[in-house]
C-alpha positions as semicolon CSV with decimal commas, in nm:
position;residue;x (nm);y (nm);z (nm)
1;M;-1,210;-3,144;4,693
2;D;-1,035;-3,114;5,032
3;Q;-0,730;-2,963;4,861
4;E;-0,946;-2,682;4,718
5;K;-1,079;-2,598;5,064
6;T;-0,732;-2,572;5,216
7;F;-0,575;-2,400;4,914
8;Y;-0,792;-2,086;4,946
9;Q;-0,809;-1,873;5,257
10;E;-1,072;-1,616;5,348
11;F;-0,959;-1,254;5,370
12;E;-1,142;-0,943;5,484
13;V;-1,079;-0,618;5,295
14;F;-1,090;-0,277;5,466
15;S;-1,030;0,059;5,302
16;K;-1,043;0,431;5,362
17;R;-1,118;0,701;5,107
18;T;-0,894;0,975;5,244
19;P;-0,582;0,971;5,461
20;T;-0,781;1,110;5,757
21;S;-1,097;0,898;5,726
22;A;-1,160;0,578;5,919
23;F;-1,121;0,230;5,776
24;Q;-1,443;0,056;5,670
25;H;-1,502;-0,309;5,593
26;Q;-1,571;-0,353;5,221
27;F;-1,594;-0,722;5,135
28;S;-1,453;-1,070;5,184
29;L;-1,255;-1,266;4,926
30;L;-1,091;-1,604;4,874
31;A;-0,723;-1,616;4,781
32;P;-0,434;-1,861;4,811
33;N;-0,215;-1,617;5,012
34;E;-0,190;-1,261;5,146
35;D;-0,008;-1,121;4,843
36;M;-0,266;-1,254;4,601
37;A;-0,546;-1,129;4,828
38;L;-0,398;-0,777;4,818
39;V;-0,372;-0,785;4,438
40;M;-0,730;-0,910;4,410
41;A;-0,855;-0,642;4,650
42;Q;-0,679;-0,371;4,451
43;E;-0,812;-0,501;4,120
44;N;-1,168;-0,540;4,243
45;F;-1,195;-0,231;4,459
46;M;-0,959;0,045;4,350
47;R;-1,100;0,075;4,000
48;R;-1,448;0,145;4,142
49;E;-1,375;0,440;4,371
50;P;-1,082;0,641;4,507
51;V;-0,888;0,479;4,791
52;A;-0,620;0,619;5,024
53;D;-0,530;0,286;5,187
54;I;-0,633;-0,081;5,191
55;W;-0,595;-0,345;5,460
56;V;-0,627;-0,714;5,375
57;V;-0,661;-0,934;5,684
58;N;-0,678;-1,311;5,701
59;R;-1,011;-1,399;5,862
60;L;-0,833;-1,639;6,097
61;H;-0,661;-1,334;6,251
62;V;-0,987;-1,151;6,321
63;R;-1,117;-1,221;6,669
64;G;-1,476;-1,163;6,766
65;L;-1,666;-1,209;7,089
66;D;-1,820;-1,543;7,174
67;Q;-2,168;-1,568;7,330
68;E;-2,035;-1,555;7,685
69;E;-1,825;-1,246;7,611
70;K;-2,115;-1,068;7,440
71;K;-2,292;-1,050;7,777
72;I;-2,052;-0,775;7,887
73;L;-2,193;-0,551;7,612
74;S;-2,540;-0,527;7,768
75;R;-2,619;-0,194;7,928
76;L;-2,708;-0,151;8,291
77;D;-3,072;-0,057;8,354
78;N;-2,995;0,241;8,577
79;K;-2,803;0,443;8,316
80;D;-3,093;0,631;8,149
81;Y;-2,934;0,960;8,251
82;R;-2,665;0,894;7,988
83;T;-2,916;0,907;7,704
84;T;-3,141;1,195;7,600
85;K;-3,451;0,986;7,659
86;G;-3,363;0,988;8,028
87;Y;-3,441;1,361;8,038
88;G;-3,769;1,351;7,845
89;Y;-3,980;1,431;8,151
90;L;-3,801;1,765;8,211
91;K;-3,984;1,957;7,937
92;K;-4,321;1,874;8,090
93;K;-4,194;1,949;8,440
94;W;-4,048;2,284;8,329
95;R;-4,376;2,385;8,160
96;H;-4,563;2,303;8,481
97;Y;-4,314;2,510;8,682
98;E;-4,337;2,805;8,441
99;Q;-4,717;2,794;8,453
100;Q;-4,709;2,812;8,833
101;M;-4,469;3,106;8,818
102;L;-4,688;3,293;8,569
103;D;-4,992;3,235;8,786
104;E;-4,809;3,364;9,095
105;K;-4,675;3,666;8,906
106;E;-5,022;3,741;8,775
107;I;-5,175;3,718;9,121
108;L;-4,903;3,935;9,275
109;S;-4,942;4,195;8,998
110;W;-5,317;4,215;9,065
111;A;-5,260;4,268;9,437
112;G;-4,986;4,524;9,374
113;G;-5,192;4,703;9,108
114;G;-5,484;4,747;9,346
115;K;-5,274;4,911;9,618
116;E;-5,118;5,168;9,383
117;K;-5,455;5,308;9,271
């Protein structure tokens, strides 16, 4: 049983549809070595859809962030100006400003209209 666990390795398969598109993760597979993993990826994936390139990567060579490192991904609270929701109040403020301008223009036009007559 222990020999079966060490005989197979986990591989991650990435592919891209066209030469200019980005690579996307497709699936994971178990294989005894890199060459066999590539053959298995080609057999299982390439007959389903067109592929421009395939990467097969041993999962041991993929590094992710641990819990401590994931803390650096949290956003700072004072960066709302970088998202569109940070400017949501401007539409209301602009309407209020335009309404004041229209009221002032209307008042000035009444005063000016009375003097011309």
